[in-house]
N, C-alpha and C positions, 0 to 999 in steps of 0.2 A: 072514444077520444077524450071526453071530459075526464074519465078516470085516469087516463095516461097523463094528461096535463097536471092533474092534481098530484099524482105521484112524483112527477118531475119537479114541480114547484116545492113539494114537501122535502124532497131530497136536497135540493139546492139550499133551502133554508137551514136544514140541519148542518150542511157543510159549512155555511157561513157562520152559524152559531158556534160550531166547534173551533173554526179558525179564529174567530174573535176572542174566544176564551184563551186560546194558546197565545195569541198576540198580546193579550193583557199581561202575560207572564214574562215577556221579553223586554229588554232594556229599550228605552225610547230611541237610542242611537246605537247602531252596530259599531263594534270596534274596527278601526281601519286595519286592513291587511298589510303586514310589513313585507315588502318585496325585497329581494336581494339587490343591493346597490353596488355599483362599481366603486372600488377604492383606488383612485389614481395616484395617491400620495407616494406609494412605494413602487410604482411601475406597473406594467401590464400584467394582467392575470390575477390581481388581488380584488377581493370582494369583502364587503362588510358582513360579518356574522349577524344575522337578524337579531335585533334587540340589544346589540352591543356596539361599542366603538372600536372593536378589534377587527382587523383585516386579515384575511386568510387566502392563501394560494396553494392549490394542489398541482403537483407536477410529477415528472418522472420519465421513464423510458422503458421500452421493451427491446431487448437485444437477443439476437440469435447468432452464434458464431461457431466456427470450427477451427481448431488448431491442427496443423499438418506437420508431421515429423517432429513434434515437440514432446516435452515431458509431462505437461499438464495444460489445463485450459488457459486461455488468454495469452497464447504464444509464449509459453515457458520453454526455454531451450532444453534440449535433451542433455542436461549437464550432470545428472545424477540418477540413482535408482536404475530400474530396468531400462529406461530410455538411454541413460548414459552407458549402460553395459551393452546396448544394442542386441539384446537377446530376444527370444521369441515371445517373451512375456510383455514386451513393450508394445504400445498401440501406435499405429501410424496416423491415427486421427482421434481427436477428442472433441465431442460436442458439448456445448453449454447453452442453455436458454435462461434468460434472466428477466425478471420484472422488478423494476425499481419504482418505489413510491415515496414521494417526499411531501411534507406538510410544513408550510412556512406561515407563521402568524406574527403580526406587528400591532402594537398598541402604543399610541402617543401618550406620554405622561409628562408631568412637570419636571421629571428627572431625565427626560429623553425617551427614546423608543425602547419598549420592552419587546424583545424578539424571542421566539422559540422556533427551533428547526429540528425536524425529524426526517431521517432518510433510512429506509429499510429495503433490503433486496431479498427476493425469492428466487432460488436457483435450482436448476436441474442439470446435473453434469453426468455424462456417460463416457467411458473410455479411458479414464485416468485412475481407476482404482476406487473412485467414490461411488459412481453409478447410483445416484440417489439425489434427493432434494435437501437443500440447506436453506436456513434463514439467517440473514446477516443484518446487523444494525450498523450502518455507516456513521451516521451523525445523530446525536440527541443532546441538544444543548440549549441553554438560556443565556441571552445577552441582555445586560442592563447596566446603564451608566458606565460603559466602558469595560465592564467585567464580562467574562465568558465562563460559564460553569457547565461541565459535561463533556461529551465526546465530540470533538471538533478538530479541524485541521490544525496541526501543530503550529505554534508561533515560529518555530524554526524553519518551517517549510515555505515554499513559494506558492503563488496563486495557481500555478500549473501542476503542483505537487510532483509526482513521478512521471508526468506526461508532457514533456516539452514539445512533442509533436508525434508521438507514437500511440499505437493501440496496445501493444504488449504491456503487461503488468510487471515485466521482468527486465526493464532497462535499468541496470544498476549503475553505480558511479555517483550516487547522491541520495539524499533523503527521500523517502517515499511514504507519504502518510495520507493517501487518498481515502482510506477508510476511517480516518479520524483517530484521535487519541484522547483519553480522559485527562482533563486539565482544569486548573483554576488560573485564569490569566486576566491581565488588565492591559488595555490598549489606550494610549493617549494620542489624540489627534491635535497636531500643532498648526494645521492650516497649510495651504499650498501643496497638499499631497504628502506632507511629511508626518510620519507616525512612528511610535515606539511602543514595544510590548515587552512585558515580563510575565513569565508563566512557570507554574509548577506542573509537571506532566508525568503521568504514570509510565514507568519504564518496563513493566512486566510483560506487556502484550507484544510490543514490537521493537523494543530498544535494547534487549539483552541478546547478545550473540551467543557466546559460550565462554566458560571459565574452566579450563582443563587442569586437573591434577594428573600430570604425566606419569606419576609413579604407577598408575594402574594400567598403563598402555601395554598391549600385547602384540600389536601389529602397527605398521606404519600407516595403515588406513584409518586408525583411530588413535587420537592423541592422548586418550585417557578418559577419566571420569569427569563429566560435566558437573562442576561443583558450585554453581551459583547458589547463594543463600537467598532467603527471603528479602524483600525490599525493606529498606529503612528510611531512605530519603528519596523523594521523587526527583526526576531530572529538573534542573534549574535552567530555564531557557530565556534568552533575551534577543530582541530584534529591533533594528532600525530600518525603515522602508521609506523610499521616495517614489511616489506615483505621479507621473507627468504625462502629457500628451505624447511625448516621444517614446515613452516606455516606463520601465521600472528599474530601480536599483535597490538592493537589499543586502544587509550584513546581519548574520545570525550567529549566535554562540550558545553552547549548552555545556553544563557540568553534569557528569554522569558518575554516580557512585558504583564502584566495583567491589563486591562484597562476597567473599567465599563462605561456604558452609563449614566443613571440617576436613582435616587431612584424611581421616577415615570417616566416610559419610555414614557409617553404621555405628560410630562411637563418638559421642560428643566430648569425651575426655581426651581425645587425641589432639584437641586444640584446633586452631585455624590461623591462617595468615592475617595480618593486619589489613583492615579496610583501606582502600585507596580511591582516588578520584581520577576519572578520565574526563576527556573534554572533546568537543567538536566545534569547528568554525566553518562558516559557509559564506561565500560571496555569490550573488546572483544578479543577472542583468537581463532585461527584456527590451528589445528594440522594435519599435513599430514605425509606421509611415516610411517604409523602405522604398527606394527608387525602383525596385523590381516589380511593384504592383500594389494596388489597394488591398489592404487586409493582410499583407505579408508580414512576417515577424521572425525574429531570431530570439530564442530562449536559451540561456546558458547558466550553468552553476559550476562552481569549483568548491570542493569540500575536503577538509582534513580532519582526522580524528586520531586520538591517542587513548586507547582503552575504551573506545565507544564505536566499534566498527559498524554498528547498524546505521549510524548516521551517514555512512558511505555506501553500505551494501543495500540499504532499503529494508523495509519491514517484512517483505514477503519472500525474499530470496532464501535459499537454504544455507545452512552453516558449512556444509561440506559439498565439494564438487568432485566428481570422478567420471571422466570420459574415456572410454576404451576404444582402441582402434587396431589397425594392422601393425605387426611388428616388422622390424628391419634387421634385428640382431638374431643370428642363428641360435637355437636352443631356448629361445623365449616363447611363451605361449601367445601373448599379445602385448600391445603397448597400452599405457595408461597415463593420462594427465590427471594430477590430483592436487587438491587444495582444500584447506580447512580454515575457516574464519573463526577467530576468537577475540574476546576483549582482553584476555590475558591467560597466562599459564603459571603454574607453580608446581612444586613437587614435594614429596615427603609423606611419611606415615604418621608423624606426630609433630608436636611443636618443638621437640628437641632436634629433630633432623630436617624439619620442613623448611622450605624457602619462602620468601615473600612473593607477591604477585608481580610478574613481569608483563607489563601492558603491551598490547599490539598496536602498531601504527597502521593507518590506512589513509589513502587519499584517492580522489576520483574527480573526473570532469565529465559532464553530461550536457547535451544540448541538441537543438534541432533548428533547421531552417524550414519555415512553412510558407508555401507559395500557392496563390490562387490563380489558376489558369483563366477562369471565368466564374460567373456566379454559381456554376454547377459542378465544376471540377477543381480539385486541389490536391497537392502532393506535399509530403513532408519528407525530408532527409534527416535522419537522426543517428546519434551514436554516443558512445561513452567509453571511458577507460578507467579501470579500477585497479589499484595496487595495494596488496597486503604485505606488510613488512614486520618480521619478527626480529627483535634485537639479538645480539650475540648470545646473551645468557638464555633467552627464551629458545633460541635455536638449539643450544646445547641441551636444554631440558627435554626438548621434543625428540631430538635425534639420538640421544643416549640410549643405547640398546635397541634402537629401531632402524639400524642400517648404517650408523656412522662408522662402524668397524668392518663392514662388508666390502671386500675387495671388488673394485669395478663399479661402486655406487657412491655417488655424492649426495649427501642428505642436506636439503635446504627447504624449509617449509614455506618460504616466500612464494607468492604467485600473483599473476595479473590476469585480468579478463578484459578483452576488447570486444566491443559490439558495434555493428553498423547495420542500418536497415532503412527501408523506405516504405511508405504507405501512400496509396492513392485513394481518394474518396470521390464518390459521385453522389450528388444530392439532387435527384430529379424533381422533387417537390419539397417544400419547406417542411423540416422536421423528419425527413426520411433520408438516411445516408447508407450507401453500400460502399464497403471498402475492402481492399486487399493489401496485406502487409507481408513483407519478407525480411528476415533478419539473419545475420551471420554472427555467431559467438565463438570466440577463440580463447582457449584456456592456455596460458603461458605459465608453466610451472618450473620452478628453479632446480628441482632435483634432477639428476641425470644418471644414466647407467642402468644396471640390471639389479633387481632385488627380488628374492623369493618372498612371495606373499601368501598368507593363509587364504582359505576359501572365503568368498564373499558373495552371497546370493547364489547365482548360477555359475559364477566364475570359480574354477578349481584352484586348489593350492598349486602354485607353479611359479616359475621365474617370469617376471614381467619387465619389459623395457619401459623406462620412464621417458615420455615423449609428449610434446605439446600436441593439442588436438583442437579441431574446429568442428562446429555443427551448424547446419541450416535449420531454420524453422519458419513457418508461415501461418497466416491467419486470414480467414474470410469472415466478414461480419456484415450483418444487416441490423440497423438500429432505427427505431422510431421514437423521437422525443415528443413529449406533449406537456 
């Protein structure tokens, strides 16, 4: 027993001696641990980055949805491609799953708040010809002392962008910049909710429709060669906005350079038409505190453009629309409604015979009424009307040789698209929403009669009746915001 006690005491002494030696090497006072602290200055969800005076917020959403009887994900109408042709290559449903992640940082300085914002999406789509994963960057910008640098919502746009009350990404009739646009802008705040902005914005990604040289056209379904040149001047955008408790009022304007490449795109000695400028103007209003119920709202925009059709068509809609259907005239294969959007048209093989650019006019109205039945259920009724107008000279350039002289056919490239739809949402718990949407799209084209057309995709070369067409589309969605 004595031997055991001696061993135990000896071991304890050795441990104490080693511990004392190690303790002698440590600072007399341990450094305090920095815990993450709530940053309430900028709203809920912000925290201080440890060791800094910068606040950060992480957020995003996960969305799963399916489009029914459409042309692509997010309730795109079947208004072109295989879906518009209604052939057996078209898909009756398109799935998409998306994860969105955003990072928001704020730092108070003597010049005001320095903000950075980043928003990225990870997508998997199947059933619309993509069948794979994609990565998208919606926003990536810095804000400082009233300036915005980077990819952000256009200063031309409204706070609801292309979504006055809809799920679909294809409600045209106004500007659509939900994915942001590269810009350098300045916003001045005058107090009482009044602000003004001026901006230089990149036109290449979303704001160029098409610029056709009609001399290269061989069929009425193609107006010629798209001959937009490289960009020289960014779009110049201005905005005045009033935000009040009753809602919002905004007026926006943009100048858009229309610049052609060459009359002969393979030969720079052929020359080119002179550059010209298009423009767009928009008025917007949002009404809140409606007598129909708490949280109800009405969002409306009206837009006109000349030589800048993307400000009316939105950034994601196609340049050309072709919807096929049943025929009613004997001897024809089918009927077709057709329309092409362009910022302008010109013609000619060189600068001796070539014309100047004839700009295209467009206007549209778009809006929605949003109603809350109770804290869990809501419904939106939305719609739009979009009209494309080619002037007399532009019409002659397009129709020359493409059906103007065919008996029984009247050539007119003007067209209009009407849309109406509704979506109902159920939010059983905070941050989780299930919704269902249905939309009807009607293509009203101005050409009439019968015209022989060349083969296009699965459609054979045959005589087709030009006739207005309508299509239904729908969307089911589950989304979790965090």
